[in-house]
N, C-alpha and C positions, 0 to 999 in steps of 0.2 A: 683307605681305598681311594684311588684316584678317580677324577671325574669320568675319564674315558672308560675305566673299568666298570664304574657304576652304570653308565649308559649301556655298555655291552651286556652286562648282567640283566638289566631290565629288558633289553631287546630279546635276549635269550629266553627269559621267562615268558614274555609275550608270544614268541614264536612257538614255544613248547605247548602253551595253553591254547593255541589257535588250532591245534589238531583235533580231529574228531575221535571219538572212542574213549574219551576220558570218563572216568568214574568219579563219584563224589569225593572219594579219598584223594584222588589226584588233585582236584580243585582245592581241597583243604591244604595239601602240601604246598601248592604253588601260591595260594593266598598268603600263607605264612612266609614264604620266600619274598614275595612282593612287599609284604608288610615290613620286613626287615630292611629291604632295599629302600623303601620310602623313608624309614627312620634315618638311614644313613644320608639320604638326599637332604632331608630337613636339617640335619646336623651340619652338612656341608654349606647349606644356604644360611646358616646362622639362626635357624628357627627353633 
């Protein structure tokens, strides 16, 4: 994944989770997405 793609995906998840009307299941799904994106970011940073 390229840096720009990673940033776009993170922004997308943040925008989607900023909406109201989310249930707990939605938060779990997006938490897992963000966790995966953070793992990719750490790998890109050499961590």
